[in-house]
C-alpha positions as CSV (number, residue, x, y, z in Angstrom):
1,M,0.1,0.1,0.1
2,F,1.5,3.3,-1.1
3,K,0.4,6.8,0.0
4,F,2.7,9.9,-0.2
5,N,1.9,12.8,1.8
6,A,2.5,16.1,0.1
7,R,3.6,19.2,1.8
8,I,0.9,21.5,3.0
9,S,1.3,25.1,2.0
10,S,0.5,27.9,4.4
11,T,0.3,31.6,3.8
12,T,1.0,32.5,7.3
13,D,4.4,32.5,9.1
14,E,2.9,30.1,11.8
15,G,4.5,26.8,10.3
16,Q,3.5,23.9,8.3
17,F,2.0,20.7,9.4
18,T,1.3,17.3,7.7
19,K,-1.4,15.1,8.8
20,W,-2.6,11.6,7.9
21,N,-4.9,8.9,8.8
22,N,-3.2,5.5,9.3
23,N,-6.5,3.6,9.2
24,N,-5.5,1.7,12.3
25,H,-2.6,0.1,10.2
26,S,0.7,-0.3,12.0
27,C,3.0,0.9,9.3
28,V,5.5,3.6,8.4
29,I,4.6,6.8,6.7
30,L,6.9,8.3,3.9
31,N,6.9,12.2,3.5
32,V,8.8,13.7,0.6
33,D,9.3,17.2,-1.1
34,G,11.3,18.7,-3.7
35,S,12.0,22.2,-4.5
36,C,13.7,24.7,-6.8
37,F,14.0,28.5,-6.9
38,G,14.0,28.9,-10.7
39,S,16.8,31.2,-11.5
40,R,19.0,29.4,-9.1
41,M,20.6,26.3,-10.7
42,R,20.1,23.9,-7.8
43,A,17.0,21.7,-6.9
44,D,16.6,20.4,-3.4
45,Y,14.8,17.3,-2.0
46,G,14.1,15.7,1.3
47,G,12.0,13.3,3.1
48,I,11.3,11.6,6.4
49,L,10.1,8.2,7.7
50,K,7.7,8.3,10.7
51,N,6.0,5.4,12.4
52,Y,2.2,4.9,12.6
53,A,2.2,7.3,15.7
54,G,4.0,10.0,13.9
55,F,7.3,9.6,15.7
56,F,10.5,10.5,13.5
57,L,12.4,7.3,12.4
58,S,14.7,8.6,9.8
59,G,15.2,11.3,7.4
60,F,17.4,12.8,4.5
61,S,17.9,15.8,2.3
62,G,20.1,16.8,-0.5
63,Y,20.5,18.7,-3.8
64,I,20.7,18.3,-7.4
65,Q,23.5,20.6,-8.7
66,N,22.9,22.3,-12.2
67,S,19.2,21.6,-12.3
68,S,16.0,23.6,-11.8
69,D,13.6,20.7,-12.8
70,I,11.0,20.5,-10.0
71,L,9.4,17.3,-11.3
72,Y,12.8,15.6,-11.2
73,A,13.5,16.8,-7.7
74,E,10.1,15.5,-6.5
75,L,10.5,12.2,-8.2
76,Y,14.2,11.9,-6.9
77,A,12.8,12.6,-3.4
78,I,10.4,9.7,-3.6
79,Y,13.2,7.4,-5.0
80,K,15.5,8.4,-2.1
81,D,12.8,7.7,0.6
82,L,11.9,4.3,-0.9
83,L,15.8,3.4,-1.0
84,L,16.0,4.4,2.6
85,A,12.9,2.3,3.6
86,K,14.5,-0.6,1.9
87,E,17.8,-0.1,3.8
88,M,15.8,0.0,7.0
89,S,14.0,-3.2,6.1
90,I,10.6,-1.5,6.0
91,I,8.1,-3.4,3.9
92,D,4.7,-2.0,5.2
93,F,4.5,1.8,4.5
94,V,2.0,4.3,3.3
């Protein structure tokens, strides 16, 4: 079962929160995001793994030099999060 939680945008300076419903499954949640700033030739990506109760398990971040392709950054973040889950022997995640 796959479900990727997208970043929630906020127009205020109060911060951003992500929220999910695990439907009473004992699983791991993958959150990813990619970004780029247009004129800057660098795309950034990152992601985290949380358990079913929302506690942090692991995370990562990085950048892609000489690229401003937002789709590539988003897809690369998903790829890296799946690799991290595999390295941690996690097989049941949403």
